[in-house]
C-alpha positions in Angstrom: -66.8 -5.1 19.3 -66.2 -4.3 14.6 -63.2 -0.8 16.1 -61.7 -3.3 18.5 -61.8 -5.7 15.5 -60.0 -3.7 13.0 -58.0 -1.9 15.8 -56.2 -5.2 16.3 -56.2 -6.0 12.3 -54.0 -3.2 11.7 -52.1 -3.9 14.9 -51.1 -7.6 13.0 -51.0 -6.7 10.4 -48.0 -2.9 11.4 -46.1 -5.8 13.4 -45.6 -8.6 11.0 -44.8 -6.2 8.4 -42.3 -4.6 10.6 -41.1 -8.2 11.8 -40.4 -9.2 7.6 -38.1 -6.4 6.5 -34.4 -7.3 6.4 -31.7 -4.9 6.0 -28.5 -6.3 3.7 -25.6 -4.8 5.0 -23.1 -5.4 2.3 -19.7 -7.4 2.7 -16.4 -5.0 3.4 -14.2 -5.7 0.5 -11.3 -7.2 0.4 -8.5 -5.6 -0.1 -7.4 -5.4 -4.0 -4.3 -6.8 -3.1 -0.4 -5.3 -2.2 -0.8 -1.5 -0.8 0.8 1.0 -2.9 3.9 1.2 -0.3 4.6 -2.2 -0.3 4.7 -2.3 -3.5 7.1 0.5 -3.7 9.2 -1.0 -1.3 9.1 -4.8 -3.3 10.3 -2.5 -6.3 12.8 -1.1 -4.5 14.5 -3.8 -3.1 13.9 -5.7 -6.3 15.2 -2.6 -8.6 18.7 -3.1 -6.0 19.1 -6.4 -6.6 19.0 -6.1 -10.3 21.7 -3.5 -10.2 24.0 -5.5 -8.4 23.4 -3.2 -5.0 24.4 -6.3 -2.1 21.8 -4.8 0.6 22.8 -4.8 4.0 20.4 -4.1 5.9 16.6 -3.7 5.3 14.1 -2.1 7.5 10.4 -1.7 6.3 9.5 -0.5 9.5 11.3 2.8 8.6 11.8 2.5 4.9 14.8 2.9 4.3 17.4 0.2 2.5 21.0 0.4 2.9 23.7 -1.5 0.4 26.7 -1.4 -0.9 28.1 -1.8 -4.9 31.5 -1.7 -5.0 33.1 0.7 -2.9 29.7 3.0 -3.0 27.1 3.0 -0.5 23.9 3.0 -1.0 20.6 4.3 0.5 17.3 3.9 -0.5 14.4 5.2 1.6 10.5 4.6 1.0 8.0 6.6 2.8 4.2 7.9 2.5 4.2 11.2 2.4 1.3 13.8 4.1 -1.0 13.5 0.7 -1.2 9.5 0.9 1.8 9.6 -2.3 4.7 7.2 -2.0 7.9 8.6 -2.7 11.4 6.6 -2.9 14.7 8.2 -3.1 18.1 6.7 -4.3 21.4 7.9 -2.7 24.6 6.9 -4.1 27.6 8.4 -2.4 31.0 6.9 -3.4 34.9 8.3 -2.1 34.8 11.3 -4.9 30.9 11.9 -4.0 27.5 11.0 -5.3 27.3 9.1 -8.4 24.4 9.5 -10.3 24.8 6.8 -12.6 24.3 4.3 -10.6 21.5 6.6 -8.8 19.8 6.2 -12.4 20.3 2.9 -13.3 18.5 2.3 -9.5 15.6 4.9 -10.6 15.2 2.6 -14.3 15.3 -0.4 -12.7 12.7 0.4 -9.8 10.8 2.3 -12.9 10.5 -0.8 -14.4 9.0 -2.9 -11.7 6.6 -0.3 -11.1 5.7 -1.0 -14.8 6.7 2.6 -15.9 
């Protein structure tokens, strides 16, 4: 009988110890803010507004913004590269070819909005 009691006590201690263990999972942190793409997209739209580009179409899904500034056609592309970084391209075309002055103004306005 004493062996049975000892075994029973050992089992009770083991069951109680195991039942008392709790595993707490950490709660996933919410996203810390907008994604890199969202920040770049919003900064590109804002930069277009800053330099006087009238946006005629903004398709976030394709990452393309079309607009005009006077007689110049503006295309802004925002896309995620294979390495995860976001790239923004500014293309400005006028009747005489590309307009690097407006493209530079767009790029500078974009950098300001991105805090650079």
